[in-house]
PLY file of the C-alpha trace (Angstrom):
ply
format ascii 1.0
element vertex 116
property float x
property float y
property float z
element edge 115
property int vertex1
property int vertex2
end_header
-160.21 236.54 68.64
-159.17 240.17 68.27
-160.57 242.27 65.44
-156.79 242.58 64.11
-156.53 238.68 63.76
-160.02 238.55 62.22
-158.93 241.01 59.53
-155.85 238.77 58.83
-157.54 235.32 58.96
-161.07 235.99 57.55
-160.47 239.45 55.84
-161.30 239.63 52.11
-159.04 241.22 49.55
-160.19 244.41 48.62
-159.27 246.81 45.72
-159.13 250.37 46.80
-159.61 253.34 44.38
-158.66 256.94 45.17
-160.12 259.96 43.41
-158.09 262.26 41.49
-158.86 265.16 39.11
-157.60 265.13 35.54
-158.10 267.92 33.04
-159.64 266.80 29.72
-159.00 268.35 26.26
-161.18 271.40 26.82
-159.79 272.37 30.16
-162.59 270.80 32.26
-161.50 268.96 35.60
-162.91 265.36 35.63
-162.97 263.23 38.64
-161.59 259.77 38.16
-160.65 256.88 40.48
-157.30 255.21 40.15
-156.61 251.86 41.65
-154.47 251.60 44.89
-152.88 248.72 46.65
-155.10 246.08 47.73
-155.87 245.43 51.44
-157.59 243.04 53.72
-160.91 244.03 55.19
-163.06 242.27 57.43
-166.73 242.65 56.39
-168.80 242.68 59.62
-172.28 243.27 58.64
-174.02 243.84 55.23
-177.66 245.02 54.72
-179.42 245.69 51.44
-182.57 247.60 50.61
-184.44 247.35 47.24
-186.46 250.59 46.03
-187.47 252.19 42.92
-185.89 255.37 41.59
-188.33 256.52 38.85
-188.63 253.74 36.59
-185.62 251.79 37.55
-185.10 249.43 40.68
-182.03 250.19 42.85
-180.38 248.11 45.36
-178.57 249.88 48.08
-176.09 247.84 50.00
-174.64 249.03 53.27
-171.38 247.47 54.97
-169.48 247.78 57.97
-165.67 247.12 57.18
-162.70 246.85 59.55
-159.17 247.49 58.39
-155.85 247.40 60.10
-154.77 250.55 61.90
-152.72 252.87 59.82
-154.31 251.97 56.53
-154.07 254.27 53.64
-157.87 254.71 53.25
-159.99 257.83 53.52
-163.67 258.55 53.61
-163.84 259.68 49.82
-162.26 256.48 48.55
-164.00 253.36 46.84
-163.59 249.86 47.77
-164.41 246.98 45.45
-165.11 243.69 47.40
-166.28 240.47 45.71
-167.14 242.70 42.42
-169.30 245.23 44.21
-168.19 248.69 44.30
-168.77 250.51 47.74
-168.31 254.11 48.45
-166.49 254.75 51.79
-168.76 257.18 53.76
-166.81 257.12 57.06
-163.81 256.27 58.84
-163.34 256.14 62.59
-160.83 254.70 65.09
-162.53 253.38 68.32
-161.20 254.58 71.54
-157.88 256.18 72.15
-155.99 253.66 70.11
-152.57 254.48 68.33
-149.98 252.97 66.16
-148.35 250.21 67.98
-151.39 249.06 69.98
-152.19 245.45 68.91
-155.95 246.47 68.86
-155.43 249.34 66.52
-157.89 249.18 63.60
-160.36 251.43 61.79
-164.15 251.04 61.21
-165.38 251.89 57.86
-168.98 252.39 56.74
-169.59 252.19 53.03
-172.59 251.99 50.70
-173.18 250.51 47.19
-175.84 251.80 44.85
-176.61 249.58 41.80
-179.27 249.40 39.33
-181.13 246.15 38.50
0 1
1 2
2 3
3 4
4 5
5 6
6 7
7 8
8 9
9 10
10 11
11 12
12 13
13 14
14 15
15 16
16 17
17 18
18 19
19 20
20 21
21 22
22 23
23 24
24 25
25 26
26 27
27 28
28 29
29 30
30 31
31 32
32 33
33 34
34 35
35 36
36 37
37 38
38 39
39 40
40 41
41 42
42 43
43 44
44 45
45 46
46 47
47 48
48 49
49 50
50 51
51 52
52 53
53 54
54 55
55 56
56 57
57 58
58 59
59 60
60 61
61 62
62 63
63 64
64 65
65 66
66 67
67 68
68 69
69 70
70 71
71 72
72 73
73 74
74 75
75 76
76 77
77 78
78 79
79 80
80 81
81 82
82 83
83 84
84 85
85 86
86 87
87 88
88 89
89 90
90 91
91 92
92 93
93 94
94 95
95 96
96 97
97 98
98 99
99 100
100 101
101 102
102 103
103 104
104 105
105 106
106 107
107 108
108 109
109 110
110 111
111 112
112 113
113 114
114 115
């Protein structure tokens, strides 16, 4: 089974958020994330690590995600999957694939940083 078919058959619906800057009442630029259309993503691997940051316990979860080639997602977006918000930290396209190739897909690396 190709990754493209795994994305379509076993992929999870994910909500994508893109960063935009808005000016508040005093003229300061504030970064906010606005929702984009949902897309299917295949979650290939997830790892988590618990540690202490000062007096709070933090869980860092890393995920490898696969999306269809040509998907409108960039390395500064955020993705919400199953209620967990991930920050996309990298995007790559394996090999020399291009639009129209049936094996055209992107690999995303993402991390989540939540307090317990």
